[in-house]
C-alpha positions, 0 to 999 in steps of 0.5 A: 500500500502506498503512503498517503500524500496531500493534494499538492504536497505542501505547495506554498506562495507568498505575496500580499498574503501567504498561501500554504497547503496544510497537508493531510487532515483528518475529517469526518462528516457527521449528520444527525440531530445536533441537539442530541445529548448523545451526539454532543457527548460523542463529539466532545469525546472525539474532538474535545469541543462542544457542538458549535453554534450555527456558522461557527467553528470550535477548535481544541488541541484534539481537533475541532467541529465546524457547523455545516448545516442544521444537521451536519458538522465537519469534525477535524481530527489528526489524520493518523487518528481518523479511523480510530476516532470514526470507530469511537464515534460510530460506537458512541452513536449506536442507536442514534439516528446519525451518519459519520463518514471519513472524508479526509482523502476527499478534501484539500486544506489551505492556510491563508495568512498575513496582512493581505489575507482578508483582501486575498480571500475577498477577491474570490469569495462573495463574503464581507471579510472586513474585520468587523463582519468576519471575526475569529471563530466564524465559519462560512460555506460559500463559493470560491470563484467557481468552486465550493469551499468553506473557511474559518478564521482562527484567533491568530488571524489565519484563515483555514480553507477546505475544498474538494481535493479534485479542485485543490490545484485550482484553489491554490492557483486562484488564491496565489493569483489573488495574493500576488503583490500586483493584484492588490485593489485596496479593499481592506 
């Protein structure tokens, strides 16, 4: 069996912002009743966080959870632990109306940082990314130019972007072009 590799093998670009492929990330799509105490306890045990509120992400040293829809979360765990975490989650949810699926290898993850990160992302997403409108802990599912993507902002001012692996190269080139020093339009 071959070793797993990330979508772009650590590609990076630096301009008005730094675009970096984040590497392998463990991700589990979980569907169910987000108000269920059983589901909430299972999520806490696997990720170390509580169920996030709508349009929010909750992060810990163990992992995280992002609100995708009224009955769906994206759970983030270390890549090497995803199968064990999925098994624990499945066992904890026995008898609960829920579905958990490992989607790690179907996704690409990027980090966008630096002074021009908000402007870079604003060029390609129809989202108000001003500091007043988009704050740490917020989570957004949207379009990034022509493809679906999701992102959040952490406490350190770094955006994490998740997209389908099949469009990872497109997203990297899109963000790199938007971060090019000569493409600054002065939005923020």
